[in-house]
Each structure stands twice: as structure tokens, then as C-alpha cells.
C-alpha positions as CSV (number, residue, x, y, z in Angstrom):
1,M,59.3,81.9,73.6
2,N,56.3,83.4,75.5
3,W,57.3,86.9,76.3
4,C,54.3,88.1,78.0
5,G,54.8,85.0,80.4
6,V,58.6,85.7,81.4
7,F,56.9,89.4,82.1
8,A,54.4,88.1,84.3
9,F,56.6,85.8,86.0
10,I,59.1,89.1,86.7
11,L,56.2,91.1,87.9
12,L,55.0,88.4,90.1
13,A,58.4,87.8,91.7
14,I,58.5,91.7,92.1
15,I,55.1,91.9,93.9
16,A,56.1,88.9,95.9
17,Q,59.0,90.9,97.1
18,I,57.7,93.9,97.8
19,L,54.5,92.7,99.5
20,V,55.8,89.5,101.1
21,G,59.7,89.8,101.2
22,P,59.9,91.0,104.7
23,I,58.1,88.0,106.7
24,K,60.7,86.2,108.6
25,Q,58.8,83.6,110.6
26,G,58.8,79.1,110.3
27,K,59.3,78.7,106.4
28,A,58.7,81.9,105.1
29,D,62.0,82.7,106.4
30,V,64.8,82.3,103.9
31,A,66.8,81.4,106.4
32,W,64.7,78.2,108.1
33,K,66.1,74.6,108.3
34,G,64.4,72.0,109.5
35,S,65.4,69.1,111.8
36,N,67.1,67.0,108.8
37,G,69.2,70.5,108.3
38,F,67.9,71.1,105.0
39,G,65.6,74.4,104.1
40,W,64.6,77.2,101.6
41,Q,68.4,77.7,100.5
42,T,69.7,74.1,100.4
43,T,70.6,73.0,96.9
44,A,70.7,69.7,95.0
45,E,74.5,69.6,95.4
46,E,74.3,69.9,99.2
47,V,71.4,67.6,100.1
48,S,73.2,64.9,97.8
49,E,76.4,65.3,99.0
50,G,78.8,62.2,100.1
51,V,75.8,60.0,97.7
52,D,77.8,57.8,95.8
53,L,75.5,56.8,92.9
54,T,77.6,54.6,91.0
55,G,75.8,51.4,89.5
56,K,72.5,53.4,90.1
57,V,70.2,54.3,86.9
58,A,67.9,57.2,86.6
59,L,65.6,58.1,84.7
60,I,64.4,61.7,84.5
61,T,61.5,63.0,82.4
62,G,61.4,66.7,81.4
63,A,65.6,66.9,81.5
64,N,66.0,68.4,78.6
65,S,66.0,72.4,79.7
66,D,69.2,73.9,80.6
67,K,66.8,76.3,82.3
68,G,64.8,73.5,84.4
69,L,64.8,71.6,87.4
70,G,64.8,68.5,85.3
71,F,68.1,69.1,83.9
72,E,69.9,70.2,87.4
73,N,68.3,66.7,89.1
74,A,70.2,64.8,85.9
75,R,73.0,66.8,86.2
76,V,73.3,66.7,90.2
77,F,73.1,62.6,90.0
78,A,75.5,62.2,87.1
79,L,77.8,64.0,89.4
80,R,77.4,61.3,92.0
81,G,77.6,59.0,89.3
82,A,74.5,57.7,88.5
83,H,74.0,56.5,85.0
84,V,71.1,59.2,84.2
85,V,68.4,59.0,81.3
86,V,67.5,61.7,79.9
87,S,64.1,61.8,78.5
88,A,62.7,64.8,76.3
89,R,59.9,64.7,73.8
90,S,62.2,63.7,71.3
91,L,64.9,62.4,70.8
92,V,67.0,65.0,69.5
93,K,66.2,66.7,72.3
94,A,67.3,64.7,74.8
95,E,70.8,64.1,73.0
96,E,71.5,67.7,72.7
97,A,70.8,68.2,76.6
98,I,73.4,64.8,77.2
99,K,75.4,67.5,75.4
100,Q,75.1,70.1,77.3
101,L,75.2,68.2,80.6
102,K,78.4,67.0,79.9
103,A,79.7,70.2,78.9
104,R,78.5,71.7,82.9
105,L,79.9,68.7,84.5
106,P,84.0,68.7,85.5
107,S,86.1,67.3,82.8
108,G,88.3,64.3,83.5
109,Q,86.0,62.3,84.8
110,T,83.5,59.8,82.9
111,Y,79.9,60.2,82.6
112,K,76.6,57.7,81.8
113,F,73.8,59.0,79.8
114,S,71.1,57.2,77.6
115,A,68.5,59.7,75.8
116,L,65.1,58.6,75.6
117,A,62.0,59.7,73.4
118,C,59.0,59.7,75.6
119,D,56.0,62.6,74.6
120,L,54.1,63.1,77.8
121,G,51.0,64.4,76.0
122,S,50.4,60.6,73.8
123,L,50.4,57.4,75.8
124,K,51.2,55.3,72.2
125,S,54.3,57.5,72.9
126,V,54.8,56.6,76.6
127,D,54.2,52.8,75.8
128,Q,57.3,53.3,73.4
129,A,59.7,54.6,75.7
130,V,58.9,52.1,77.7
131,R,59.3,49.4,75.8
132,D,63.2,51.6,74.6
133,F,64.0,51.6,78.1
134,K,63.4,48.0,78.6
135,A,65.5,47.0,75.6
136,M,68.3,48.9,77.2
137,N,68.6,46.8,79.7
138,L,69.0,48.5,82.5
139,K,67.8,48.6,86.3
140,L,66.0,51.6,87.5
141,H,66.6,53.0,90.8
142,Y,65.0,56.3,90.5
143,L,62.2,57.0,88.3
144,I,61.6,61.3,88.4
145,A,58.7,62.9,87.4
146,N,59.7,65.8,86.5
147,A,58.1,67.2,83.2
148,G,55.2,69.7,83.1
149,I,53.1,72.5,81.7
150,M,51.7,74.8,83.5
151,A,48.5,77.4,83.3
152,L,47.5,76.9,79.5
153,P,45.6,80.1,78.6
154,E,42.9,78.3,77.0
155,R,41.7,74.4,77.4
156,T,44.0,73.0,74.6
157,V,43.5,68.4,74.0
158,S,46.4,66.1,74.2
159,A,46.8,63.6,71.4
160,D,44.9,61.7,72.9
161,G,41.5,64.0,73.4
162,Y,42.4,64.7,77.3
163,E,42.3,67.9,78.6
164,M,46.5,68.6,77.7
165,Q,47.6,69.5,81.4
166,V,46.0,66.7,83.1
167,A,47.3,64.6,80.6
168,V,50.7,65.5,80.5
169,N,51.2,66.3,84.1
170,H,49.4,63.0,85.2
171,L,48.2,60.5,82.9
172,G,51.1,60.6,81.1
173,H,53.2,59.9,84.2
174,F,50.5,57.6,85.7
175,H,51.7,55.2,82.6
176,L,55.4,55.9,82.6
177,V,55.3,55.0,86.3
178,N,52.9,51.9,86.4
179,Q,54.4,50.0,83.0
180,L,57.9,50.5,84.6
181,A,56.7,48.9,88.0
182,D,58.1,45.8,87.5
183,T,61.5,47.0,86.9
184,L,61.7,49.0,90.0
185,V,60.3,46.4,91.6
186,A,63.5,43.9,90.0
187,S,65.9,46.7,90.8
188,A,64.4,47.3,94.4
189,P,65.0,49.6,96.9
190,A,63.9,52.0,94.3
191,R,62.1,55.1,94.3
192,V,59.5,57.3,92.2
193,V,59.3,61.3,92.9
194,F,56.3,62.9,91.4
195,V,57.5,67.1,91.4
196,S,53.8,68.4,92.2
197,S,53.1,72.1,93.6
198,L,51.8,74.2,96.2
199,A,49.1,75.0,92.9
200,H,47.2,71.7,94.4
201,E,45.6,74.1,96.6
202,D,44.1,75.8,94.1
203,A,42.2,72.6,92.3
204,T,39.2,73.5,91.4
205,T,36.9,71.2,93.3
206,P,39.4,68.5,94.6
207,R,37.0,65.3,95.4
208,A,34.4,66.3,92.4
209,F,37.2,66.6,90.4
210,L,38.8,62.6,91.9
211,E,36.1,61.2,91.8
212,S,34.9,62.6,88.3
213,D,34.7,59.8,85.5
214,N,36.8,61.3,82.8
215,L,39.0,63.7,85.1
216,E,38.2,66.9,84.7
217,M,36.2,70.1,85.5
218,P,35.1,73.0,83.8
219,Y,38.3,74.6,82.2
220,A,40.3,77.0,84.0
221,A,44.2,77.9,83.6
222,W,45.0,77.7,87.5
223,G,42.6,75.4,89.1
224,T,42.8,72.7,86.5
225,Y,46.5,72.9,86.7
226,G,46.3,72.6,90.2
227,D,43.9,69.4,89.2
228,S,47.2,68.2,87.8
229,K,49.2,68.7,90.4
230,L,46.5,67.4,93.3
231,S,47.0,64.4,91.2
232,N,50.5,64.1,91.5
233,I,50.0,63.7,95.2
234,I,47.4,61.0,95.1
235,T,49.4,59.4,92.8
236,A,52.5,59.1,95.1
237,K,50.4,58.0,97.8
238,E,48.6,55.5,96.2
239,F,51.6,54.0,94.4
240,N,53.5,53.9,97.6
241,E,50.6,51.9,99.7
242,Q,50.6,49.8,96.2
243,Y,54.8,49.1,96.2
244,K,56.3,49.8,99.6
245,S,56.6,46.2,100.6
246,K,57.5,45.5,97.4
247,G,60.7,47.7,98.3
248,V,59.5,51.1,96.4
249,T,58.5,54.1,97.9
250,A,56.8,57.1,96.4
251,Y,57.0,61.4,97.1
252,A,55.7,64.3,96.0
253,L,56.8,67.5,96.7
254,H,56.3,71.5,95.8
255,P,60.1,72.4,94.2
256,G,59.2,76.5,95.2
257,I,58.9,79.2,92.7
258,I,61.8,78.9,90.7
259,E,62.0,81.1,87.2
260,T,62.4,78.1,84.5
261,N,60.5,77.6,81.0
262,L,56.9,76.2,82.7
263,A,56.1,80.0,82.9
264,R,56.8,80.3,78.9
265,S,52.6,79.8,78.4
266,I,51.3,81.9,80.8
267,K,48.9,85.3,79.9
268,I,49.4,88.2,82.1
269,S,45.7,88.3,83.0
270,D,46.8,84.3,84.2
271,M,48.9,85.4,86.3
272,L,47.3,88.4,87.6
273,D,44.1,86.1,88.3
274,F,46.5,83.8,90.1
275,M,47.4,86.8,92.6
276,S,44.5,87.6,93.4
277,D,44.2,84.4,95.3
278,I,45.5,85.9,98.4
279,P,45.8,83.1,100.8
280,V,47.8,80.8,97.6
281,F,50.2,83.5,96.8
282,S,50.9,84.2,100.5
283,Q,51.8,80.7,100.7
284,I,53.7,81.1,97.8
285,A,55.4,84.3,97.7
286,P,58.4,83.6,99.6
287,T,59.1,81.2,98.3
288,M,59.9,83.0,95.0
289,G,63.2,83.7,94.1
290,R,64.7,80.5,94.2
291,S,67.3,79.4,92.1
292,I,67.4,76.6,90.1
293,A,69.7,74.5,92.3
294,Q,67.7,75.6,95.7
295,G,64.5,74.7,93.2
296,T,66.0,70.7,92.3
297,A,66.9,70.2,95.7
298,T,63.9,69.1,97.0
299,Q,63.6,66.0,94.3
300,V,66.7,65.3,94.8
301,Y,66.3,65.0,98.7
302,A,63.1,62.5,98.0
303,A,65.2,60.6,95.7
304,L,68.1,60.2,98.1
305,K,67.5,61.5,101.6
306,A,63.9,61.3,103.1
307,P,63.3,58.6,105.5
308,E,60.8,55.6,104.3
309,T,58.6,57.2,106.9
310,E,58.0,60.7,104.7
311,A,57.3,58.1,101.7
312,G,53.8,58.6,99.9
313,L,53.9,62.1,101.7
314,Y,54.1,65.6,100.6
315,L,57.2,67.7,100.9
316,S,58.4,70.9,100.4
317,H,62.2,72.8,101.4
318,C,63.3,69.6,102.1
319,N,60.8,68.8,104.8
320,V,57.2,67.7,105.0
321,E,54.5,69.8,104.1
322,K,51.0,69.7,105.0
323,F,48.2,68.4,102.2
324,G,45.5,70.6,101.5
325,S,45.5,73.5,103.8
326,R,43.1,75.9,102.0
327,Y,40.5,72.6,101.5
328,K,37.3,72.4,102.9
329,Q,37.2,70.6,105.7
330,A,35.7,67.1,104.2
331,D,38.5,67.8,101.4
332,A,41.5,68.1,103.7
333,G,42.1,64.3,104.0
334,L,41.6,63.2,100.5
335,V,45.6,62.3,99.8
336,D,44.5,59.4,103.4
337,N,40.3,58.3,101.5
338,A,41.5,54.7,100.3
339,A,38.1,54.9,98.0
340,V,39.2,58.3,96.9
341,R,42.2,57.1,96.1
342,A,41.1,53.8,94.5
343,K,38.1,55.4,92.1
344,F,40.4,58.1,91.0
345,W,43.3,55.1,90.3
346,A,40.7,53.1,88.3
347,T,39.6,56.1,85.8
348,S,43.3,57.1,85.7
349,E,44.0,53.4,84.4
350,K,40.7,53.4,82.3
351,L,41.7,56.7,80.2
352,V,44.8,55.5,79.9
353,K,43.4,52.0,78.3
354,Q,40.5,54.2,76.1
355,A,43.6,56.0,74.5
356,L,45.6,52.7,73.5
357,A,42.2,51.1,72.0
358,K,42.0,53.7,69.5
């Protein structure tokens, strides 16, 4: 574990509480709830209360860390009766996670789990994961694109030669979701949930990135992470537009700031650089200190409770949130720009095809 990253997270949390903790208005108030009754303090179990998922199948990426959102998502879905496919970079990690999940669930009940190896940093691994999943002969009602990496200190490349954050957070999930689209349609109604981030506000140059030929701008730890999270929002919107008439809807969300293993790679200097961006930091700081159970609530809400009128939208605190509030006027409406989405989608398909052809 990168202890500098952990220390940086703790430092950020302390400063956030000192500077922004006293704010008690709107969504910065920890007691805030939307009209649906859910809000900042809502947990994943509370969102899923009363839902019977017997006979439903959920595939969750990045569900292997017991200090992660995916693990809690898997636990809550299993608690409600779903057959949960736990996806991790290796079969060993997925199987170990299943053992831990069973140990965290109430005894005396039968739970259904399957393990799936899927390294999102390798598109050929994603291809194999799709084949392995389809060989299970399962339906698919919920696909939770949860796995991710954040703010790598230096530009790193994936197995396919693409920048790692965009490769894992976007391209790997993009290919997985598209290759399983036929299974989702056959299982409809079904939902796809992309775990994005408020960090999309930090995207380098939003439109230029989305319209680039390789989905890469000059590297910056937070800016590139923002690009990858912007990608999740655009993908959710476009996928929803393509498949909603077939009974499959998609959602993107910001889970809040939770102390998970996602922060393991962050350098203190990069964290301080992030904190220096006062507009973004002031939005994120009030959501710090959320538990993993609270952080998982919005992705469970998107999968189980969000009305279809919220499909294709960006969520936070289990409610609809504004997209790109810090973007320049020309970029503020990017998510609704069909031409930009089409170019981004075509480029993503091209990059996947190039990688698989090697």
C-alpha cells in the first residue's frame, strides 16, 4: 500500500472538515435529503430496503476489496437475494472476495455468487471475461461498472498501450458493457451503472478530449482522471440513448469521497494540487467522511430505485446532480450534444478494435 496516498487522503479529510464542515446549506448539509427521501447519510442497505432480487443477476467490477464500494454493493445485492458475479483482475482475487462476502452476510441463508476474472487494463482480458460470463448461461439484470484507478502520479500505459486511467476507467468498461449488451437486452428490464466522479469537473479540456482521435490530452494526474470520469458520464448517456427502447437503461454517478483503496496511488503533492483547485475542492469537501455504506448508496439507488426519467443522467447523494457546473458555457451541454457523443463513441470503438487486432 502507498502510505503517502493514505496520509494524503487523511490530510485532505481533516482540512475539508475544518474549512467546509461547518457549511449547512443545500447539499453540503449532511442531513440533506431529496424529494425521494434519500440523501447524504443514506446507506446502500436503506436504499435497497424492501427490494427482492431473487432470480436477478448482477455483475460488479472491482468487487474484491473489502474496503471498496464494489464489495459493499455485492454484499447488499446478495443480501437482497441476487446472484452476484464478483469480477476482479484474477480469479483468485474474485474467489477470495466471495469467501469474505459470505463471512459478512447473515448466517442461515443461501447466497449465490460466481467469480469472474477481468483485467480492465487489457481489452483481450475483457473479451475473455465476456466469453467466460456467457458460458455461465446466466441472465444479466444489473451491470455495475465500479472498478477504477485514480490520479496515478505518472503517465502509465495499459497492456494495450493506452493511458492507464482512461484504459481502465473507460475503455475496459466500454468494451465490457457493449459486448454484454445483447445479454442485457435479452434479460430486460436491465440497468447499467457507471461509477463516475465529481472529478469530471477537473477534465483537462472536455470537448477537445471527447473529440480527440486517441482520447488523450497532455498528462496530469487529476486532469486525466477527470477525463476518464467524464468518459463514464458520456458513455452512460449514449448507451442509454441507444438501448432504452430495448429495455436497458444506464446511469452515471458520483459516490462521494470515501476512504477506499482507490487513493492508494496518490502522491501528497498531487493531493495538495487537487486541494488548490478551490471551486472543485469546495464542492467535494462536504461529501468527505462518508462511510463505504453511504458511498455505495447512490450506485445501489441507480440500479434499484432511480426512476427511468433519471436514466442517462448524472447522480449524486441518490439524486440528480448537475453535470459540468464549472465548464465553460460551450462545454456545459456536452452530455446532450449528440454529435460529440457520436464522435467519442466511434473513437472508443476504434481504440478497442485496434487493441484487439494486435
